[in-house]
LUMKOL-541889 format. One record per residue (C-alpha): residue number from 1; residue in three letters; x negated, y negated, z negated. Coordinates in steps of 0.5 Angstrom, whole numbers, plus 500, padded with zeros to 3 digits. Example, Ala and Ser with C-alpha at 12.3 -4.5 7.8 and 13.67 -1.06 7.14 Angstrom:
(1, "ala", (475, 509, 484))
(2, "ser", (473, 502, 486))
! end
This chain:
(1, "met", (955, 067, 135))
(2, "lys", (949, 071, 134))
(3, "asn", (953, 077, 131))
(4, "trp", (958, 076, 138))
(5, "phe", (952, 077, 142))
(6, "tyr", (949, 083, 137))
(7, "leu", (956, 087, 137))
(8, "ala", (957, 085, 145))
(9, "ser", (950, 088, 147))
(10, "gln", (951, 094, 143))
(11, "tyr", (957, 096, 146))
(12, "ile", (954, 095, 153))
(13, "arg", (948, 099, 151))
(14, "phe", (953, 105, 148))
(15, "tyr", (958, 105, 154))
(16, "lys", (952, 105, 160))
(17, "thr", (955, 108, 165))
(18, "arg", (961, 103, 165))
(19, "ser", (957, 097, 164))
(20, "val", (952, 100, 170))
(21, "leu", (958, 101, 175))
(22, "leu", (961, 094, 173))
(23, "leu", (954, 091, 174))
(24, "thr", (953, 094, 181))
(25, "cys", (960, 092, 183))
(26, "leu", (959, 084, 181))
(27, "ser", (952, 085, 185))
(28, "ile", (955, 087, 191))
(29, "ile", (960, 082, 192))
(30, "thr", (955, 077, 190))
(31, "cys", (950, 079, 195))
(32, "leu", (954, 081, 201))
(33, "pro", (956, 074, 203))
(34, "val", (950, 070, 200))
(35, "gly", (945, 075, 203))
(36, "leu", (949, 075, 210))
(37, "arg", (948, 067, 210))
(38, "thr", (941, 067, 208))
(39, "leu", (939, 072, 214))
(40, "ile", (943, 068, 219))
(41, "ser", (940, 062, 216))
(42, "his", (933, 064, 217))
(43, "tyr", (934, 067, 224))
(44, "gln", (938, 061, 226))
(45, "asn", (932, 057, 224))
(46, "glu", (927, 062, 228))
(47, "leu", (931, 062, 234))
(48, "glu", (932, 054, 234))
(49, "asn", (924, 053, 233))
(50, "arg", (922, 058, 238))
(51, "ala", (927, 055, 243))
(52, "gln", (926, 047, 242))
(53, "ser", (918, 049, 243))
(54, "thr", (920, 052, 250))
(55, "pro", (922, 046, 254))
(56, "leu", (925, 050, 261))
(57, "ile", (925, 057, 263))
(58, "leu", (925, 059, 271))
(59, "gly", (927, 066, 273))
(60, "ile", (932, 070, 278))
(61, "arg", (939, 068, 278))
(62, "gly", (943, 072, 273))
(63, "his", (945, 073, 266))
(64, "arg", (942, 067, 262))
(65, "phe", (941, 070, 256))
(66, "asp", (937, 076, 258))
(67, "leu", (933, 071, 262))
(68, "thr", (931, 067, 255))
(69, "met", (930, 073, 251))
(70, "ser", (925, 076, 256))
(71, "ala", (922, 069, 256))
(72, "leu", (922, 067, 248))
(73, "tyr", (922, 075, 246))
(74, "phe", (919, 079, 251))
(75, "arg", (925, 084, 251))
(76, "thr", (923, 088, 257))
(77, "ser", (930, 090, 260))
(78, "leu", (930, 085, 265))
(79, "glu", (930, 088, 271))
(80, "arg", (930, 083, 277))
(81, "ser", (925, 078, 277))
(82, "thr", (922, 072, 281))
(83, "thr", (916, 072, 285))
(84, "met", (909, 068, 286))
(85, "glu", (912, 064, 292))
(86, "glu", (917, 061, 287))
(87, "leu", (912, 059, 282))
(88, "glu", (908, 056, 288))
(89, "lys", (913, 052, 290))
(90, "leu", (914, 049, 283))
(91, "asn", (907, 048, 282))
(92, "lys", (907, 044, 289))
(93, "thr", (912, 039, 286))
(94, "gly", (907, 036, 281))
(95, "leu", (913, 035, 276))
(96, "val", (912, 041, 271))
(97, "lys", (906, 045, 268))
(98, "thr", (908, 052, 269))
(99, "tyr", (906, 058, 265))
(100, "pro", (908, 065, 269))
(101, "met", (910, 071, 265))
(102, "phe", (911, 078, 267))
(103, "val", (914, 083, 262))
(104, "arg", (916, 090, 264))
(105, "gln", (911, 095, 261))
(106, "thr", (910, 097, 254))
(107, "ser", (904, 101, 250))
(108, "asn", (907, 105, 244))
(109, "his", (913, 101, 245))
(110, "ile", (910, 094, 244))
(111, "pro", (911, 090, 250))
(112, "ile", (906, 088, 254))
(113, "val", (906, 081, 256))
(114, "gly", (902, 079, 263))
(115, "thr", (900, 071, 263))
(116, "thr", (895, 066, 264))
(117, "ile", (890, 064, 259))
(118, "asp", (894, 057, 259))
(119, "tyr", (899, 060, 255))
(120, "phe", (895, 061, 249))
(121, "asp", (894, 054, 248))
(122, "phe", (901, 052, 250))
(123, "arg", (903, 057, 244))
(124, "asp", (897, 055, 240))
(125, "leu", (894, 062, 239))
(126, "lys", (887, 063, 237))
(127, "pro", (883, 070, 236))
(128, "ser", (882, 072, 229))
(129, "ser", (877, 077, 232))
(130, "gly", (874, 078, 239))
(131, "thr", (876, 073, 244))
(132, "leu", (882, 072, 249))
(133, "pro", (883, 077, 255))
(134, "met", (878, 074, 261))
(135, "leu", (878, 080, 265))
(136, "leu", (882, 085, 269))
(137, "gly", (884, 091, 264))
(138, "asp", (883, 086, 258))
(139, "ala", (888, 086, 252))
(140, "val", (889, 082, 246))
(141, "leu", (894, 084, 240))
(142, "gly", (898, 080, 236))
(143, "ala", (897, 080, 229))
(144, "arg", (903, 085, 227))
(145, "ala", (902, 089, 233))
(146, "ala", (895, 090, 231))
(147, "glu", (897, 092, 224))
(148, "arg", (902, 097, 227))
(149, "leu", (897, 100, 232))
(150, "gly", (891, 100, 227))
(151, "leu", (887, 097, 232))
(152, "asp", (882, 091, 232))
(153, "ala", (877, 089, 238))
(154, "gly", (873, 094, 241))
(155, "ser", (878, 099, 241))
(156, "his", (883, 102, 247))
(157, "ile", (890, 102, 248))
(158, "ile", (894, 106, 254))
(159, "ser", (900, 104, 257))
(160, "asp", (907, 108, 256))
(161, "gln", (909, 113, 262))
(162, "thr", (915, 109, 265))
(163, "asn", (917, 116, 268))
(164, "leu", (915, 123, 265))
(165, "tyr", (919, 127, 271))
(166, "asn", (916, 123, 276))
(167, "leu", (909, 126, 279))
(168, "ala", (909, 120, 284))
(169, "ser", (909, 115, 279))
(170, "gln", (904, 110, 277))
(171, "tyr", (899, 113, 272))
(172, "pro", (898, 110, 265))
(173, "leu", (892, 105, 265))
(174, "lys", (887, 105, 259))
(175, "met", (886, 097, 257))
(176, "asn", (880, 095, 253))
(177, "val", (882, 091, 246))
(178, "val", (878, 085, 246))
(179, "gly", (881, 081, 241))
(180, "val", (886, 080, 235))
(181, "leu", (890, 074, 235))
(182, "gln", (892, 070, 229))
(183, "ala", (899, 071, 226))
(184, "asn", (903, 065, 227))
(185, "gly", (910, 068, 225))
(186, "thr", (913, 068, 231))
(187, "ala", (915, 074, 237))
(188, "asp", (908, 073, 239))
(189, "asp", (905, 077, 233))
(190, "asp", (909, 083, 236))
(191, "ala", (906, 083, 243))
(192, "ile", (900, 085, 247))
(193, "phe", (897, 080, 252))
(194, "thr", (894, 081, 258))
(195, "asp", (893, 077, 265))
(196, "leu", (898, 078, 270))
(197, "lys", (893, 082, 275))
(198, "thr", (893, 087, 269))
(199, "thr", (901, 088, 268))
(200, "trp", (902, 088, 276))
(201, "thr", (896, 094, 276))
(202, "ile", (900, 098, 270))
(203, "glu", (907, 096, 275))
(204, "gly", (903, 100, 281))
(205, "leu", (902, 094, 285))
(206, "ala", (895, 094, 285))
(207, "his", (890, 100, 284))
(208, "gly", (883, 102, 284))
(209, "his", (879, 108, 287))
(210, "asp", (873, 111, 289))
(211, "asp", (870, 108, 296))
(212, "leu", (873, 112, 302))
(213, "ala", (867, 111, 306))
(214, "lys", (863, 115, 302))
(215, "lys", (861, 122, 304))
(216, "glu", (864, 126, 298))
(217, "gln", (871, 122, 299))
(218, "gln", (871, 124, 307))
(219, "gln", (876, 130, 305))
(220, "asn", (881, 125, 302))
(221, "ile", (882, 121, 308))
(222, "leu", (888, 122, 312))
(223, "ser", (887, 118, 318))
(224, "arg", (883, 112, 320))
(225, "asp", (882, 106, 325))
(226, "glu", (878, 101, 327))
(227, "asn", (880, 097, 321))
(228, "asn", (883, 101, 316))
(229, "leu", (882, 108, 312))
(230, "val", (888, 112, 310))
(231, "ala", (888, 117, 304))
(232, "asn", (891, 123, 302))
(233, "ala", (895, 125, 296))
(234, "asn", (888, 128, 293))
(235, "leu", (885, 121, 292))
(236, "thr", (886, 120, 285))
(237, "pro", (887, 112, 282))
(238, "his", (883, 110, 277))
(239, "ile", (886, 110, 270))
(240, "glu", (881, 106, 266))
(241, "ile", (878, 099, 269))
(242, "thr", (871, 099, 267))
(243, "pro", (865, 094, 270))
(244, "glu", (863, 100, 275))
(245, "asn", (870, 100, 278))
(246, "ile", (873, 094, 277))
(247, "ala", (871, 092, 284))
(248, "ser", (875, 097, 287))
(249, "phe", (882, 095, 285))
(250, "his", (886, 092, 290))
(251, "phe", (893, 089, 292))
(252, "his", (897, 091, 297))
(253, "gly", (902, 087, 301))
(254, "asn", (903, 079, 300))
(255, "glu", (901, 076, 294))
(256, "ser", (907, 071, 294))
(257, "asp", (911, 077, 294))
(258, "leu", (908, 079, 287))
(259, "pro", (914, 079, 281))
(260, "leu", (914, 074, 275))
(261, "thr", (920, 076, 270))
(262, "ser", (920, 068, 268))
(263, "val", (916, 062, 268))
(264, "ile", (916, 057, 262))
(265, "cys", (916, 050, 265))
(266, "val", (914, 044, 261))
(267, "pro", (916, 037, 265))
(268, "lys", (911, 031, 265))
(269, "asn", (916, 027, 262))
(270, "leu", (924, 026, 262))
(271, "lys", (924, 023, 269))
(272, "ser", (921, 030, 272))
(273, "ala", (925, 034, 267))
(274, "thr", (931, 031, 271))
(275, "ile", (929, 032, 278))
(276, "ile", (927, 039, 277))
(277, "lys", (933, 041, 274))
(278, "ala", (937, 037, 279))
(279, "arg", (933, 041, 284))
(280, "tyr", (934, 048, 282))
(281, "lys", (941, 047, 280))
(282, "leu", (943, 048, 287))
(283, "ser", (938, 054, 288))
(284, "lys", (942, 061, 290))
(285, "thr", (936, 065, 288))
(286, "ala", (933, 062, 282))
(287, "gln", (935, 058, 276))
(288, "leu", (932, 053, 271))
(289, "leu", (935, 054, 264))
(290, "ser", (934, 050, 257))
(291, "pro", (932, 055, 252))
(292, "glu", (935, 050, 247))
(293, "ser", (942, 050, 250))
(294, "val", (942, 057, 251))
(295, "ile", (940, 059, 244))
(296, "ser", (945, 054, 241))
(297, "glu", (951, 058, 246))
(298, "leu", (949, 064, 243))
(299, "leu", (949, 062, 235))
(300, "leu", (956, 059, 237))
(301, "leu", (958, 067, 238))
(302, "val", (954, 069, 232))
(303, "phe", (958, 063, 227))
(304, "lys", (964, 066, 230))
(305, "val", (962, 073, 227))
(306, "glu", (960, 070, 221))
(307, "leu", (966, 067, 220))
(308, "leu", (970, 073, 221))
(309, "leu", (965, 077, 216))
(310, "his", (966, 071, 211))
(311, "ser", (974, 072, 211))
(312, "ser", (973, 079, 210))
(313, "phe", (968, 078, 204))
(314, "leu", (974, 073, 201))
(315, "leu", (979, 078, 201))
(316, "val", (974, 083, 199))
(317, "gly", (972, 078, 193))
(318, "ala", (979, 077, 191))
(319, "ala", (981, 084, 191))
(320, "thr", (975, 085, 187))
(321, "ala", (977, 080, 182))
(322, "ala", (984, 083, 181))
(323, "leu", (981, 089, 180))
(324, "leu", (976, 087, 175))
(325, "gly", (982, 083, 171))
(326, "leu", (985, 090, 171))
(327, "ile", (979, 093, 168))
(328, "val", (979, 088, 162))
(329, "met", (986, 089, 161))
(330, "leu", (985, 096, 161))
(331, "ser", (979, 096, 157))
(332, "ile", (982, 091, 152))
(333, "arg", (988, 096, 151))
(334, "leu", (984, 102, 150))
(335, "arg", (979, 099, 145))
(336, "lys", (986, 097, 141))
(337, "asp", (984, 101, 135))
(338, "glu", (976, 099, 135))
(339, "phe", (979, 091, 135))
(340, "asn", (984, 093, 129))
(341, "met", (978, 096, 125))
(342, "leu", (975, 089, 126))
(343, "his", (981, 085, 124))
(344, "ala", (981, 090, 118))
(345, "ile", (974, 089, 116))
(346, "gly", (975, 081, 116))
(347, "cys", (974, 079, 124))
(348, "ser", (978, 074, 126))
(349, "arg", (982, 074, 133))
(350, "lys", (977, 069, 135))
(351, "thr", (971, 073, 134))
(352, "val", (974, 079, 138))
(353, "ala", (975, 074, 144))
(354, "gly", (968, 072, 143))
(355, "ile", (965, 079, 143))
(356, "ile", (969, 080, 149))
(357, "thr", (967, 074, 153))
(358, "val", (960, 075, 151))
(359, "glu", (960, 082, 154))
(360, "trp", (962, 079, 161))
(361, "ile", (958, 073, 161))
(362, "val", (952, 078, 160))
(363, "ile", (954, 083, 165))
(364, "ala", (955, 077, 170))
(365, "thr", (948, 074, 168))
(366, "val", (945, 080, 169))
(367, "ser", (949, 082, 176))
(368, "leu", (947, 075, 178))
(369, "leu", (940, 076, 177))
(370, "val", (940, 083, 180))
(371, "ser", (943, 079, 187))
(372, "thr", (938, 074, 187))
(373, "ala", (932, 079, 187))
(374, "ile", (935, 083, 192))
(375, "ile", (936, 077, 196))
(376, "met", (930, 074, 196))
(377, "leu", (927, 081, 197))
(378, "val", (932, 081, 204))
(379, "leu", (929, 074, 205))
(380, "tyr", (922, 077, 205))
(381, "ala", (923, 083, 209))
(382, "ala", (927, 079, 214))
(383, "pro", (921, 079, 219))
(384, "asn", (921, 087, 219))
(385, "ile", (928, 087, 219))
(386, "gly", (928, 083, 225))
(387, "arg", (924, 087, 229))
(388, "leu", (928, 093, 228))
(389, "met", (934, 090, 231))
! end
């Protein structure tokens, strides 16, 4: 047996190119289905855990997948939104505890999540440095967002310009980073959190500027009456909120009309959940979703795609096995002179067959180890892969 391993290892070393090609083919065939299954299982658990921790989501009636992904993973593609008026109605029922959210703006392509201070308790988010956002213009970074930006408490971030070609659009807002959150392995690590008023300010629904009543601002007054002063386009709004100008920031319009992309709802008990679901089932403007049900539906679609991929892998695997069989047969024929020489020096047929078997066992074992290493690497990099998707 020892001689079999020696001769087999020498043959593999001598024919390096052939051995590496066989090793690569076997590793790929093993990696693809197992690696795909590992990744899908990882994301399935992540999606289910996030959904199970979020009982209900309220939002504008429309596509349930978009609303769920906006509330759970801060996707900023959700253009339509509900309003503060809907939130007030929900709070008056006394059936649920609510966590409103407004997610539409970004900074360095990282979503800016406007919410209330209660959200941090709900998600068990605590600062590793600094504090939570307390004032207008304050921002706290998720762990991976802070790492990506290379920032810490005491620095600043600027919201992304929404329209580079519209000179009348809202200016980007410079915000104070007051803290960085502890990593918790969820989508919260990849976000920037502020209060709702800050995100509304970035949206252009609020602004601050110098006092028009001051003498040096008189040239910027377009018209006036007993109650109001109307400024012209020369009045430049503040692009940074400071202790000196924070009092000048104000909203125009009715507060009940201010937008919310979603509201996380936590019913007090099963009875409250049943009642609130029944009420919103008949609503023509809003919808109340169970994230767990929506994610389960989404995963069913993923499983269908996975089944199709596994079917294709089986066909590819069968074709590869047939090809490997052909390679073995051709290899034996090409090595006929070598085997005749082994027989001539006294090797039995059993020894020759043992050498061939050991060669393939060594190649298959090494390919399995390589595949395992690749799968472990993919699993380790799964969170980073997910952020690229």
